[in-house]
C-alpha positions in Angstrom: 15.1 -27.1 -4.7 12.0 -25.3 -6.0 12.0 -21.5 -5.7 9.4 -18.8 -5.7 10.1 -16.1 -8.3 9.0 -12.6 -7.3 9.2 -9.4 -9.4 9.7 -6.0 -8.0 10.1 -2.7 -9.7 13.7 -2.1 -11.0 13.6 1.5 -10.0 11.0 4.0 -8.8 8.7 4.5 -5.9 7.9 0.8 -5.2 11.5 -0.5 -5.2 12.7 0.6 -1.8 9.6 -0.3 0.1 9.3 -3.7 -1.7 12.9 -4.6 -0.6 12.2 -3.3 2.9 9.1 -5.6 3.4 11.1 -8.6 2.3 13.9 -7.6 4.7 11.4 -7.2 7.5 10.2 -10.8 6.7 13.7 -12.0 7.6 14.7 -12.6 3.9 18.3 -11.7 3.0 18.8 -11.0 -0.7 22.2 -11.3 -2.2 22.0 -8.6 -4.9 24.8 -6.5 -6.3 24.5 -3.2 -8.1 22.6 -3.3 -11.4 21.7 -7.0 -11.1 18.5 -8.0 -12.8 18.1 -11.2 -10.8 19.1 -12.1 -7.3 18.5 -15.0 -4.9 17.7 -15.0 -1.2 20.3 -16.7 1.0 17.8 -18.0 3.6 14.5 -18.5 1.8 13.6 -20.2 -1.4 13.0 -16.9 -3.3 14.4 -15.5 -6.5 14.0 -11.7 -7.1 13.6 -10.3 -10.6 14.1 -6.5 -11.0 11.8 -5.5 -13.9 10.3 -2.5 -15.6 7.1 -1.7 -13.9 5.0 -1.8 -17.0 6.3 -5.2 -18.0 5.4 -7.0 -14.8 1.8 -7.9 -15.6 2.7 -9.7 -18.8 5.4 -11.7 -17.0 2.8 -12.7 -14.4 0.3 -13.7 -17.2 2.9 -15.8 -18.9 4.0 -17.5 -15.7 7.6 -16.3 -16.1 7.4 -15.0 -12.6 5.1 -16.4 -9.8 4.3 -13.3 -7.8 5.0 -9.6 -7.9 4.8 -6.5 -5.7 3.0 -3.9 -7.9 0.6 -1.0 -7.7 -3.0 -2.0 -7.8 -3.5 0.7 -10.4 -1.1 -1.2 -12.7 -3.1 -4.4 -12.4 -6.3 -2.5 -13.2 -4.6 -1.0 -16.3 -2.6 -4.0 -17.6 -3.3 -7.0 -15.4 -6.6 -8.4 -16.6 -7.0 -11.9 -15.1 -4.4 -11.4 -12.4 -5.5 -11.5 -8.8 -3.8 -10.0 -5.7 -3.8 -11.7 -2.3 -2.5 -9.0 0.0 -2.6 -5.2 0.2 0.7 -4.1 1.5 0.0 -0.6 2.9 2.7 1.4 1.2 3.0 3.4 -2.1 -0.5 4.8 -1.6 -1.7 7.1 -4.4 -4.7 8.1 -6.5 -5.3 8.0 -10.2 -7.0 11.4 -10.9 -8.2 13.7 -13.5 -6.7 17.2 -13.5 -7.2 20.4 -15.4 -5.5 23.8 -15.6 -6.0 25.9 -12.5 -7.7 28.7 -14.3 -10.4 26.5 -15.8 -13.8 26.4 -14.1 -14.9 22.9 -13.2 -18.6 22.0 -12.7 -18.4 18.2 -13.0 -17.5 15.5 -15.4 -19.3 17.1 -18.3 -16.3 19.4 -18.5 -14.5 16.5 -20.3 -17.2 16.0 -22.9 -15.5 16.2 -26.4 -12.2 17.3 -24.7 -8.7 15.8 -25.0 -7.2 14.0 -22.1 -3.5 13.1 -21.9 -2.8 9.9 -19.9 -0.6 6.9 -19.4 -3.6 4.9 -18.3 -5.9 4.7 -21.3 -7.9 1.6 -20.2 -8.5 2.9 -16.7 -9.6 6.3 -18.1 -11.8 4.9 -20.9 -13.6 2.5 -18.5 -14.3 5.5 -16.2 -15.5 7.7 -19.0 -17.7 5.1 -20.5 -19.3 4.3 -17.2 -20.1 8.0 -16.8 -21.3 8.5 -20.4 -18.5 10.9 -21.3 -17.1 11.0 -24.8 -13.5 12.2 -24.8 -10.4 11.8 -27.0 -7.5 10.2 -25.2 -3.9 11.1 -26.0 -1.6 8.4 -24.8 1.7 9.6 -23.3 4.4 7.5 -21.5 5.9 9.9 -18.9 5.6 13.6 -18.2 1.8 13.7 -18.7 1.5 17.0 -16.7 3.0 19.1 -19.4 0.3 18.3 -22.0 -2.2 21.1 -21.2 0.6 23.7 -21.0 1.7 23.0 -24.6 -1.8 22.7 -26.0 -1.7 18.9 -26.4 -4.7 18.3 -24.2 -7.4 20.0 -22.1 -6.7 17.9 -19.1 -4.8 14.9 -17.8 -5.2 11.6 -15.9 -2.3 10.5 -13.9 -1.0 9.2 -10.6 -1.3 11.7 -7.8 0.6 11.3 -4.5 1.3 14.6 -2.8 -0.1 16.8 -5.5 3.2 18.8 -5.8 3.7 17.8 -9.5 0.3 19.1 -10.4 0.9 22.3 -8.5 4.2 22.9 -10.2 2.5 22.5 -13.6 -0.3 24.8 -12.8 -2.9 22.0 -12.6 -5.6 21.1 -10.1 -7.1 17.7 -9.3 -10.8 17.5 -10.0 -11.8 13.8 -10.0 -10.4 10.7 -8.3 -10.9 7.7 -10.6 -9.4 5.2 -8.2 -7.2 4.8 -5.1 -4.3 2.5 -5.2 -1.5 1.0 -3.0 1.1 -1.7 -3.4 -0.3 -5.3 -3.6 1.1 -8.8 -3.8 -0.1 -10.1 -7.1 -0.1 -13.8 -8.1 0.4 -15.4 -11.5 -2.6 -17.5 -12.7 -0.1 -20.2 -13.7 1.3 -20.6 -10.2 2.1 -24.3 -9.5 1.5 -26.2 -6.3 5.1 -26.3 -5.1 5.4 -22.5 -5.5 2.0 -22.1 -3.7 3.4 -23.8 -0.6 6.4 -21.3 -0.5 4.0 -18.4 -1.2 1.9 -19.5 1.8 4.9 -19.2 4.1 5.9 -15.8 2.6 2.4 -14.5 3.0 2.3 -15.6 6.6 5.5 -13.6 7.2 4.1 -10.5 5.3 0.9 -10.6 7.3 2.9 -10.7 10.6 4.9 -7.7 9.5 1.9 -5.7 8.4 0.0 -6.4 11.7 3.1 -5.2 13.5 3.2 -2.0 11.4 -0.5 -1.3 12.1 -0.2 -1.8 15.9 1.4 -0.3 19.0 2.2 -2.1 22.2 1.0 -0.2 25.3 1.9 -0.5 29.0 0.3 1.5 31.7 -0.3 1.7 35.4 -3.8 1.7 36.7 -5.4 1.9 40.2 -7.2 -1.3 40.9 -10.5 0.5 41.7 -10.5 1.7 38.1 -9.1 -1.4 36.4 -12.4 -2.7 35.0 -13.2 0.5 33.2 -9.7 0.8 31.8 -9.8 -2.8 30.6 -13.1 -2.2 28.8 -11.5 0.7 26.9 -8.6 -1.4 25.6 -9.5 -3.5 22.5 -6.4 -5.8 22.7 -5.7 -8.9 20.8 -7.9 -11.1 23.0 -7.7 -9.5 26.4 -5.2 -7.2 28.2 -2.4 -8.7 30.4 -2.8 -7.5 34.0 0.0 -7.8 36.5 0.2 -6.6 40.1 2.6 -3.8 40.9 4.8 -3.7 44.0 2.8 -0.7 45.2 -0.4 -2.0 46.8 -3.7 -1.2 45.0 -2.0 -0.7 41.6 -1.6 -3.0 38.5 0.3 -2.9 35.3 -1.8 -3.3 32.1 -0.3 -4.5 28.8 -2.2 -4.4 25.5 -2.0 -3.8 21.7 -3.7 -0.8 20.0 -4.4 -0.2 16.3 -2.4 2.9 15.4 -5.4 4.5 13.7 -7.3 4.5 16.9 -4.3 5.2 19.1 -4.7 8.9 20.3 -8.4 8.7 20.9 -7.9 5.6 23.2 -4.9 7.2 25.0 -7.0 10.3 25.8 -9.8 8.0 27.2 -7.4 6.0 29.2 -5.9 9.1 30.8 -9.4 10.5 31.6 -10.1 7.2 33.4 -7.1 7.1 35.7 -4.3 5.5 33.7 -0.8 6.7 34.5 2.7 6.1 33.3 1.6 5.2 29.8 4.4 3.7 27.7 4.1 3.1 24.0 6.4 0.8 22.0 6.5 -0.1 18.3 5.9 -3.7 17.3 8.3 -5.3 14.8 6.1 -8.3 14.0 2.9 -9.8 15.3 2.2 -13.5 14.9 -1.3 -14.5 15.6 
């Protein structure tokens, strides 16, 4: 039976969330400690645990069919590789940073300066676009130490919380790009694998829609029902059921979590009571 081969990061910030989204898709992976390859017991999927930086080349060569990687990695090393889904986790920035004591008045600061980075292509493309001529010093790992030891005037690296910059007496001054985990596809994907991928993507989309949404139940007086229904965006239209108490109805709907509190406040102001909010595991539409 044909299987879809997926690569995920062997270790690091993407590993745990990648395995979690597969689990939430109902896929059980039989993997032991330190295994480099594992199979799903209930879905035609093989999981390859690879070094993050090696994944783009495996995709290009068709050794693997798909991968969960950071969008920033595709920009740096994945020329010709497309992604079909943003996954909403491992969000970060690729940013330029300089020592805290330095005054920064714009990109001209980096003219004829040295920049330490693990993302030379990304940085060079950005500098060229902005007509800045800098010298890049390529470092794999611990880029933040470079200015402290006189190796560079600034750095370009991934920034999540900013705590690593703070610890190394650096400050973020320019965001080159924003990134998150994506589902990338090999340009050599075959038709049989594409069919399996379609099924997997459908499951992933259902999980992501659930994560982005909240299920809401509330009680509303019938004389204010129309106004409350108009406030609720819902999937198509809210479900309205009569309560045992005359003159009242129960309203059920789905809210986007990013709009949640604003809508809750508006509902309360328009007579909604007994508002109950529940997480959604998956949402199939």
